[in-house]
N, C-alpha and C positions, 0 to 999 in steps of 0.2 A: 667531266662537268668539274666544277671544282671543285666540288664539295668530296668529291674522290681522289684529290690529289697527296692529299697525307696519307692514304687508305691501300694504295696499288697494292704495295708489300704483301698486305693480305689478303684480300680480295680483287681480282684484276677488275676495270670499270668493264659495267656490263653495256652490249649495245643499244642505243639509246630504243625505246620504243617505238614503234613506228604509228601508232594513235595519235591523233590529236593532242597539241600541248594542253592541259588542265588549264592553265592560267589563262587561259580565251573565257568570254562571255559563254558557256557552253552550257547553262540550263538548258534554254531554249532548243538545243539540237537535242539536249538528254529526252527532253518531254515528246519532242517528235520521232523519237527514236530510234534518230541518226547515230547516235553513242548507244552502245548495248552496257544495259545494267551491269555485267560483269566488269566493266571497265570499274564500277564504282564500289565493288567489293573489299573487302578486306585487304585480302591478299597483295590485290593490286595497291592498295593505295599504298603499303606502306614498304613496297618490293624498293623502292628508289631511295629508300631510307633505314632500310632492317640494316642494313651492314654498316651504316653508321654511329650505334647502337656505343659499340667501343669506345668511339673519339669523345662522346658525351657524357658517358653514365658507367663508364671502368671505373673508376676512381670512386663511385658509390656502390652500384653492385656490378663484380664482375660478371661475364656473360658465362653462363652454363650450358650445359646440353640439355633440351627438354625430355621427357621422358614421354614415347608414345602411347599412352594410357585415355581412356576419356576424360574430358576435362568437367572442372565444378566450375559453378556459380559464385563461390564467395569466396574473400580470404581477408583473415584477421576480422574488422569491424566493418568491410565490405560487405555489402548484401550483393542481389546482380543489378538494384541501383545505389547510389549514395551521391546528396545532394549536398552543396557548400557554397559559399560566397567567394568571389571574386575581387580584386582592386587596383585598379590602374591610376600611378599619379602621372601616366603620360598623356598621350591620344590612342585609345585603341581604337585603331582606324580601318582597321577590317569586318569591324561589325557597326552598323548604321547607328548613332547618336541616340534615336529614336527608341532603341531597345536599352541600350548606359543607361540612359536618364531615368528610365522608371524603374529600372530591376539591377542586381547583381549578383542572378542567382545563377546557378550552373548545376549539372546530374554527371555524373559518372555512372557508365552503366558497363557493367563486366559480363564478356561476353564467352570469357575463357579461360582456366587457371591451371594450370599442368606442375606437375614437378617435376624438377632437374637432377639431375646427377650430382647436384650438390645438397647436402640437409640442410631444409630450412633456407630454400631458395628456388622462388616460384616463375613461371613464367607467367605475366599477365597478359590477357588482350582488353581491350574494352574502346569505348567510344566517350570524348572529352567535350558535351555540348553547353552551349550557352541554350537558357531557353527563352520565349519569350512573357508575354504580360503572366506569369503564374506564381499562385499562391506562395509566399515566404513563405508559408508553414510546415517544417518536416514533422510530420509523425511515424511511428514505426512502432510495433508491436513489439520487437527486442527480439522477436522467436527465429530462429532457424529457415531457412526457407532456400534448402540446397534441392528442390527438387523442382523450383519456380527456373522454368528455362528462361534464357536471357533473351535482352531486347534486340530486337536487329534494327541494329542504326537506319537509320533514314539514305536515300542511296547519293542524298545530294543535299545541301542547305537549300531553306525554302523559309519563309516570311516568321513560319512556329518555332525553326530552328535552325536560328542566322549563322550560327555558327560550328562546324562537326569535327572533331578531329578524329581519326583511327589509329589508335595508338599500341605498339609493342613493347615489352619490358621484362624487366624482372624484380621480384619484390623479396629483402629479405628479414625474413622473420625476426631475427635477432639484433638486427640493429634499426628494425622498422624503416626503414629507407625503401624507395621505389623511386626509379627511374624508367622513365618510358620514352619512346620517340616515334614520331609519324606525321602523316598529312592528312588533307583533309578540303573541305569547301568553306569560302562565307559568303558569304550574298550578302551584296549592298543594297542601300536602298533604292540606289538606283536602276538596280536589277543586275550589275556587272557581278559576275560568281569567281574569287579568287581562289586560289591553291595554297593556302598555309601550308606551311612545314615548323614543326615546331619539340622541345622538350619538355615533358612534363616531370616534375621534381617533387617526391611529397616525402616529409618526415614524420616521426614517429607514430606509422603505423602499427601500432600494437595489437597482441591475439588477443588482450582484455585492456577496459580502459574503464575510468573514472571523473571523477567531476572534472576535475584538472588537466586531463587529457585532451589535447586537440592537435589534430594533424594540418600540418600549415606547409606550402612551399610555394612553388613558381610554376609558371609558364613562358618557356622563353622561345622565341622566333631563331628560328635558325637560318632564315634568308637574311640578305643586304640588308641596310639599314637603308639604300636607297631601292629596292626592289618593293612594286605594289604590294606584297602579299608581308613583307615588314609589320612587325608591330611592335609597341611596347613591350617590357616586360609584365606581366601581371602577377599580383600575390595572391594564396589562396588559403582558404580559412576553410576547414570541415569541421566540426562535430563528430566524433565516432558515434554511429548509431548499432551496428551489433554489439555482442560481446560484453555492453556494459552492464558492471558493478556497480550496483546503488552500494558505497560502504561507508560515506559519513552519514545519511539519514540510517541510524541502525534504532531498532527498539530502544537502545539505554540511553542513545542522545539527544531523542526527543523535548526532552525537559529541559537541554540544552540551547533547542532554538525556537522555544515556545516563548509567548508573553505572559509575563506574571498579572496581565490583567485580562487574561482571556477566561473569564469566570461565566459567559454567558450563555445563556440556553439555545443550544442551537440543533437543528435537524442531522440526523444520525444520516451517513450519506447512503445507508439502504435503503430507506424512507424519503430517497428523494430520484424521482424518476422511477419509481418500481417496474421490477421486469426490464431495464438493462443495465449494461456491465456498468462498472466502475467508469472504464476506461473511457466507455460512450456517453456518460453524465458528466465529463469534464470536459468534451470535446463537446456537447449540445450547449452547456450552460455555461462554461468558463472560456473554453477557447476561442469561440465566437462571438464572444461579448469585448465590451469596451469599457471599461473603469475608470469613472471619474476621479478625481484626484481631490480631496483636502488635506493646506497644508496647517499645522496644528499650532506651528506658534516661530518658522523659521523669519529671521530678521533681516538675512541676505542670502543670495543666491546663493552663497557657499555650505551656507546651514540648510537649505532644501532639500539638494539632492543627493545622492550617496556618490564618495570619492569624489574622482573628476568626471563626472559627466556634466559637459556643457552643451548646452542648447540657446539658441537664440531668446526665445522667449521662455520662461516659466510653464514647462509643460503643464494641461490638464486635464489630461488623461495618459490610461497604461494601458499596454494587450500584454495578453499571456500566447502563448503557440507551444504546443508540445512538440517533444523532439522523442523522448521513450516514453513507454507506459507499461507499466505493467500490473492489472485485476488483482491478480490472485496475492501481491503483498501488499498491494495499492500503494504504488510507488508511482513518481512521473518525474521526468525530466523537461525542463521548459527552458524558453527564451522571456522573459521580462524587455520589453520595448516602452520607452517614454514616448509618446508622440510629440513632435512638434508641431505648434500653433500654427507656424508658417506652411505646413506642408503644399507644395505648389501642386501638387495634382492626388486626385482620390486613387489615382493608380499607381504611385509610388510604393513600390515592394522592395528597394533596396535597404538593404542591412547594413545598419551602423555599428560596429562595436564600441564605440565610444557613447551611444542612447542605449545598449543594450545590456542586459545583465544577463547569467546563466545560472541555474541552481537545478538541484534536486529535492523533492518535496518527499512526503510520508505524509498520511492520513492518520490522522489521531482518533481511535477512535473512543476513547474515556473522553474527550474535550469538544468530540467530534469537529475536527478542524483539519484544515489542509497548511502543515509546516514545510516551509520551504526554507531552503536554504541558499542563498544569491551569492555570486562569486563574480567579478569584474576581467575584463580583457584587457590586458596589461599589456604594451610597447606595441603598439598600433599606431604610431605616425611616421606616415609617409610610407611604409611598408608593413603589410601583416604576416609574411615569411616569416619573422621571430617574434610572432606575439603566443602568449600564454594566457593561463587562466591562473588568478590569482586573487587574494585580498578578498575573501568568503567572509566578510564581518555582517553580511546584510542580513535582515532576515524579514520573512514575510508569512502571515497567517492568512490564511481564510477558509472564512464559513457561511450558514444559508441560517439567516437569523427564523428560530421559533415563532418568539414574540415581536411582532410591530408594536410602536407606539407612536407618537405624534414626533416625536425627534428621529423617529430610524423608521425607514420602510421601503428598504430595500432588500431583495430577492438576498443578492448577493453584497457581502462586505467584507472587508479585513484593511490590513495595516502594514507598512512596510516600516523598519527601524534598523536601528546600527547596536552592536555591544559596545561601540566603541565609546568613551567617552568625550566630553564636550571639549577638552583639554588634546585630542588626540585628533593629527591632520587626515580629512574624509568624514570627520564626524555632522550627524545632521537628524533635525527636527524630526517626529513623527510622522509618518502617512498617513492618511485615510483617507481606504478608497471604498467604491460605490458603484455597483450594476448599473448601467446607463437603462436596463430592459427588467421591466418585471417579469417575471417567469413564474405569475402566481398559479398556472397548471400544473406546476412541477410539485408544488406543496399545499398539499390541499387538508392537512393540518394546522396549518399556519393559524393565530390566533391574534387577536389585535386588542391593546390593554388602553382604554379610553382613560386619558390621564389629566382633562383639564375641563371636567365637570363645574368645578365652581367659579372658574371665573368666562364659563358660557352663561350659565344663569346668571351672571350677575350684567354682561355685559351683553347678553342674547335676549332681553326681557318679551315674553310670548306677546304676539300682536294682539289685540283686542279688536278685531274685523269682523264684522258682521260675514257670516258664511254665506254666501249664494248656493243654493241650491243648484242652479243650472251652469253654474262652473263645475271642473273639476283638474286636479293638477297631477300631475304625471304620480305616479308609485314611486317610491324611494327604492325600488327594485325593479324600474323598468330603464329600460335603453335608454330613454329620455334624460337620466341623470347622468350621462357622459354627455360633453358637450364642447366642441372648440370655440374659442371668442376672440375677440378682437379687443388689445388692449390701448386706452390712449393715456397719455398722463395732461394735467393740467400745464405744465411746462409744453403741451403740443408734442411731446414723443408717442410713436405709437408700434405698436407690437400685436404678435398673434401668439396665442397659445392654446393650449388644451386641460381641461379637467375631467381628470377619471378618478369616478369613487373607489374607493379600495374595499369597502368594509359598510355590512348595514347591519347596525345593531352587531350581536357575536358571530355572523356569517360575513364571509370573502362576498362582495358583492357580485363576482359573475357567480357565484353559486348559489346565493339569494335569489337571482336575476332567473336561474333554470329551474330553481323551486317554484317560485311563483309563477313563472311563463306554463308550469303542468297543471298549475289549478286555477289559473285566469288568464283570460286572454284581453293583456296591458288594456287594448286598443278599440276591447268590444263595448259597447253603448251600453249603462248599467240600465237595469229596470228602473230604481230609484236611488236618488243620493245615500251614501253612507260615509258619515265620519271616518275618516283613516287616521288621526290620529298623527304625533310624530314620533321620531325614529331620530337614534343617534345614526350619524354618518360621517364618515371619513372620505379626506380629497388627496389628491398629487396634483398641483397644478403647475407646468413650465409653460414660461414665459420667455420667448424672443424677444428680444427689443430691435430697432430697423432704424438706421440712420437715415432720413429725410432724404430723398432722393433726386437727386439733379433733372434742373428740368431740361428735357430733351426735345427733340421732335420724333423721338420713335413712340410706340403706342404702348408700351410696356414699363412703367417706369424700374432702374436700375436700383434695385434694395440691397443695400449692405449691410449684415449683420454684425453688430456691434454688442451685446452681451444678452445674458440671459438669467431670467429668475425662476428659483426653485422651490414650491412652499407647498410643505405637508400642514394639511388643516383637519380636525374633527367638530363637529359642534352639532345641532340639531335644524333636521330638517322639518316641517310641518306641512305635510299632504293636505292639509284641508286648504290651508291658505298659498302654497308654492311658495314659502319662504323660508330659506338655505342661512343660517349663520353660525359663523366659525370662528373659532381661534386660532390661529396660522405661523405655522414656524419656515423660517425663510434661513437655507441654507448659504454659508458666506463662503466663496471659493477661496480667499483671504481671510484670515482674524483680523477684523478691525479694532484694534487695542486687545483687549483680552476676551473677546466675544468671536464663538463660530459660528452661533444660531441667532438670529434673530426672533425671540419668539412675543414681540409686540408686537401680531396684526391681527389686523378684524375683517372679515368677508362677512358681506352679504351681498345674496342674489336672491334677484325674485324669478318666479319660472312661469313661462306664462300659460294657463290657463289653455285646456284643451277642449275644443267645441264640440261635443258628438264624435265625429269621426274625421276633423281638422285640429291642426293647430292655431294658436291663436295669435301669435308673433312672434318678438323676443325676447329670451334672458334679460335679464339687464341685471348691474349691479356692482359695486366698488369693493376695493381693497385698498384699504386705510392705513397709517401705523399709528399705533396710538399712544406711541412716544412724544416726549416733549422735542419741539422744532430743534430744541439746542442740542440732541442726543445726534452721534454720530451715526445712527442707526436710523434716524427720520428717514420718511421720503415722504414725498407729496401723494397724495390718495389719487387713484386708479380709476377710472370708469371702463367696465367691461359692458360687452354685449356680444350675443351670438344669436344665432337663428336658432330656435327652436324646432327641433324635427324628428317625426315618424315614420313607421312604414305607411299609413295614411294619406300623409305629407308627400312622401314620394310620388305617392301613386297620383297626387292632385298634379305636382311640379311635371312628372309625364304625361298627363293628359292637359297642361298647362301649354306645354312644349305643343304636343299633336295640333293646340287650336292655334298656336301662333304662325307652327308650318301652315296649317293650311290658309289661313288669312292672309300669307303671305301669295300663298298658290291662289288664291279668289283674286286677289287685287291686281295682280299680273293678267290676272284672264279677263278682266276687267277693262283693263287697260288696252287689252289688246280690241274688245267689242267696241269699245269709246272711238279708238283711232280708227276701226273697223270703218263704221261708220260712218265715219268724219271723212275715209277715203271715196267711199261710193257715194259722198253727198257732193263731194268734189267731182268726181266725175260725170254725176248728173248732171251737175250746174257748174260748167266750167267754166262762166260767165264771172260768180260770185270769188272765184280761187285768188284773183289778185286782190280782193279786200282782206285777206289772210292775210294776218301781222308774221312777216319773216322772223323778227327776231323772238316773236313767241314760239314759232316751229323751232328754230334754234336751240331753246331753252329746253321743250319736250326732248328734242333729241339727243342733245348730250345730258338728258337725265337719265334716259335705257343707254347710252355707249359707255359711262363713267362706269357704272357697277361694272359693266362687261372686262373693261381694260382694266379694274381692279382687280378682279379674282371675284366675281360670286360669292366661291367658297368661304370665304373671310365671312360672310353672314353668318354660317353655321359653325364656322371654327375660328371665333373672333380671341377667343382664348382657350385652345388648346393641349396648355401646358397646364390645366386645371388635374386632370387625370380622372376626371369624374363619369360617372361609369355611367351617367344618363344620359350620354352621347355616345354610348352600347346598342344603337337601334335596328343593328341588323340590317343598316341600309335602305331605311326611311328617308334620313334625311338626303342622302346623296341621290335618292333617286328624284325625290322636291327639287333638288338642286338642280338637277337636268331638264327639268318640268320649267323651271323660274328662268331659264338658260336661254330655252328655247323659247320663252314668249315675250323676255327683253330683246333677243334678236328680231322677233316678229315684228313686235311695235313700234321697234331702232328702223325699220325697214321702210316698216307703212308709213313713221314720220318724216324718212329722209325724200319718200316718193313723192309726197305732199308738198314739202318743203322744194324740191324741184320743179314740180309741176306749176309751184304757184311764182316761184321765182321768173317760170317761162311766162305763164302767162301774162305776167305783169310786162313782161319786156317786151310783150305784144299787145299790148291794149293800149288803144289810144290814149284815153289820161294817164299812161307809165309816168310821164313827170311827177304831175300830182301826188301820184300815191309814193313816187321815190322821197317826194318832198316828205311826205305824212311819216312815210319809215325811216327817215333819217333824222325827225324832231322827236320821235319815239327812243329811237337810241341816242338821241341827244341827250334825255331825259335819266333813260332808264340807266345805261350806264355808269354816270357820277351817281346816281342813287347806288346801285347797285356796289361799286369801287367805295364808296364811304361806308357804308352798312357792314363789308367786309373788314373796312380800318377799325370800326368804333366796335365790332364782336373780339377782334384780337387787342384791343387794349383794354376792352372792358375784363374778357376773359384773362389776361397777364395779370391783371390788377388785382384778381379774386383767383387767382389759381391754387388751386387745392387737387388729391388726389379725389378720386372715389374711390372708395373702402366698400368691398364687395363681401358680403357675409355670406361663406359658402357651408351647404352640409356635408359635403364629401370633406374639399381641401378646406384648411381652414379658416384662412383668411385671403383674399386676393386684391392686391394693388393692383387699380390701372389709374393712370396719368392719363388727362387728355392733353392729346400735342395739337400742337398749329393744326396738323393735317386734320384733326380731328374737329376743329371750332371752324374748318372751311368746309368742312362733307357738311356740316349740323345747319353754315350758313345755304351752303347749295341746296340743304333740303329746304329752308323757308324759301330760297327764290323758290323753286320746284311749286311750292305750295302757292305762291302766286302768280302763275304762271301765265293769269290774264289780265293780269296788268298790263304788259305789252300791246294787245287785244286794245284793251280798253283807249291807253290814250292812240290808238294808231285810230281808231272809231274817233273819236275826237275828233286831232289833227287835218281828220280826211273827211273827217261829218257824215261818214258813211250809213247806211241807214239799211246795204246788204245784210239776208242770213249767211255770213261765211262761216259762221259757225254752224253745227248742227246742235239742236240743245241734248240731246242722248251724248254727243262727244263733248260736251263743256261741261254737262251737268253728272256724269261718268266721270269724266276725270276729277270734277272738285270730289266728288262720293269718294273715292281712291283716296285722295288728300286728306280728307275728313276721316277718316275708317282708324288711320292709326293712333291719330290724338284721340279718338274716342275713347280706342281700345284702353290706351294708357292711361287716361282719367279715371277708366274702370276700376284698372288696376289697382289704380293709389286710392281707392275711395270702398274696394269691397274684400283684398285679403291681400295675404303677404305673399307677392308672388316670388318666386325666385329669381333672386336677381343672379345674372351672368352670363345666361344664356342670349337675353336682346337677338331672338330671332325678329323679334316681329318691334318695331317703335324701336329702335335702336337707337339711344341718346346719339352715338357718333354719327346716324344720320340724320338727324332732325333736331330740333327745340324742343323737348318734350319735358313739362311739368306743368304743374296746376294752372299757371300762371299762362303759361302758352299755350297751353290746351285750349284755353277758352277763347285767348285772343285771336288764333290760328284761326280757327274754324270760326268765327264772325266774322276777319275776312275773307275769305274762301269764299261764304254764302252771298258774300257784300258783292264780291268781282262776280259770282254767276249771275246777283239779280240785274246789277250793271250791264252785263253784255246786253241781257236780255231786253232790256228799255230801250240801250241803244238800237238794236235790231228791229225794234219795231216804231224806235218814235226819232232815231238820229243820232250819232255818233255824241251832238255837242246838246243832249237833252239834258244831261246832268249837271252843264254848268249853267251857272247864271248867264243871265242875258247879256248883261254889260260886257262881260267877258266871251263873249260867243266871236264868232267872227264874221263881220258886217255880210250884210246881205248882199249889198253890190259886188262882198268880193267873192259871197258865193257862187253869182250868176254871170260870173265871167266867165268864158268859152275855154278850155286847155286846147292850147292852138297843138296841132298835130305835127308831127315832126313832116310830114306830107308839105 
């Protein structure tokens, strides 16, 4: 082999292995057992390159002789496993781009460490593996794990380990350099298995490390550049994990990295999540959280972020992840990552040192804060092989506030600042960050201070309403005080939000609700009316605005998130009138002028009364600015509506769904019985078949066929993205869907059979030409009528196009935009409602008085068409139904409104009455005499073909 041309004086070239070459796509052969697993063991994999160590690594660590003693699995800062990150300026073509696009994480697994005949030089064996979509959080206890057995590397690369190298080399303890060579396997997306050969060079691997210690290096391919196994050199960056010494952050230097304004009353770390360790608390509350940023005064991008951090859009959040943590000393080493607002995927776990800071921190028991000193990664342009840590001028403090107010309601908050002056390069204004999730359960002794009593009294006068003893409103401690809502501005913008009660009087809402529930069932019907009075209450309201969706032919509107609004409010809730009035503070992501908080907001809500065991309707309200219109912080008033919902309403909703399912099944069964009666009527009176309108039969047949073709499953799962638990009915919906499919198929086959018989009998009938003339006239009248009606429906609906906004009790708000297909489906339902129109016209043109249709058929079918409109009319005038299911009386299947629910049934009943009269007195009995066919024309005998 060419690799050994310059090595033959040292070791003669060995005879090539007779086994199949590794560079073939042999994964399938391995899985089928055609290649034994021993072929992929470490010894076999590195035997072809073991003798090339001196050629590639001699100048770094000369090759000594290993000692024959039991191996260990740690060396320097490396444990049995060590994680790091890689960067490739070129095409890392031996790994599918699907992996490298989302993550640049790798792992080094130590399989053996042995001493050699040279002191301070150790033989190292291990595997270098690129992972799939793994978490980029590196967490370790920092303790020694010598007893932990090594990880056995996979036998062959797969989709979870797309790139594996089994390496052999030596590490010099004095120089901190490691050089290893080896080979392995790489699996491409198309299934091709490659066998790359590479040399790994790492530097700065010391037995002890500090915050500025950083392991760097390269992974270079040993294959020719024109070989399929070749890849561009990748650079490596690894923060050491073991034997780390917290040197900079010590007890004497805490004051140097703490803020001068850190005098707030905070929770001690020991009282947070009691019973758990220091590291476990930080992991649960801090390292699994995302923190929103608030910039306090930066006027340009250079004054907003530390050092040379460059992000296309100013980041609105940060995330923290742990590298090391020690609970005894209450110290931690972390990554701080500024999150890019234009991240392409939620699976994006790539590490970027230009947007990441590294630091170490200590918990200050005096101030009850975590103080962190942060440093930057330097010299990272184009390659990470020369990267190092420096510029440790950034500071961070994090705390758990003990007292909340309308200004601050975050479980965790802190700030980031620099010790540089405004004239120094890299200076930035202070950044405040707050947790996005409230972990109120972790802080049982949390207190809230009401500070807006005076303004609440002035702006929220007591309502002088007569108390109706038959009405009962939700208790301030009930679950009904938490609700989702739809928000509409006067400018036509819409959004959805959530209103979460924080405190009731002096207690946390969740704790007060538990105490209240243990005393009284909020939904039990009281024996007599008792005044409940008013209560102080505080809220956190989050609103997300949406841009108007583009008009598309899709069933669901495309909604793009635009911006958000976060409001904390406090005020008074009157449980006897259901009125809630509060003063609100709006947090501004970026200051407007000199203001970072808008404190001029008034919120008014009116809760729906609870009628016995039922909820009475919607929660209505408004959010408005009390500032002058000329003020920069002024905004137009916002209208708020929400579904008032409780446990009894949930039971009522499920009952409604069961009722609608039953109505669908009953309707389809009645259709089958009606068409069955018509089938036997036609079979018993074959002479009446020719007088049945073929157009009517086609309409009825298509009415059963189209839902089958369009998949009747959409009837039940029209919005299966809602995620509501109400659809989890243990197969009840699926069972009824099968029944409906079967009955629809039976009705379709019966209609089709009647149509076939009617067509055949008319062709054989002696009066066939006259009947065909009547059928053609019927088609000439109905076809233009139906087409013009469809055009009118599309034009009218397009002119008044709007989204149907559906309020949901489980999901906050659902946006559903009627599409062109929905309009046509509704119009098709209207045509089905008037299914008797073609038969009426046919009877007129043929002047037939034959009983072509059995009364049980057209009356039964008309009853089915009436039932859905009667049900929709009943729902609109009896109770607030749970919109969004539409199992029965689906607005996408027909026209449903108060007007249509009156007009359509009248039309259906009128058509049925006309059919009855025509079959008794003749088809032209409803036509005025001067418009009827002449008697002489009626008496002309039809000439048969014979």
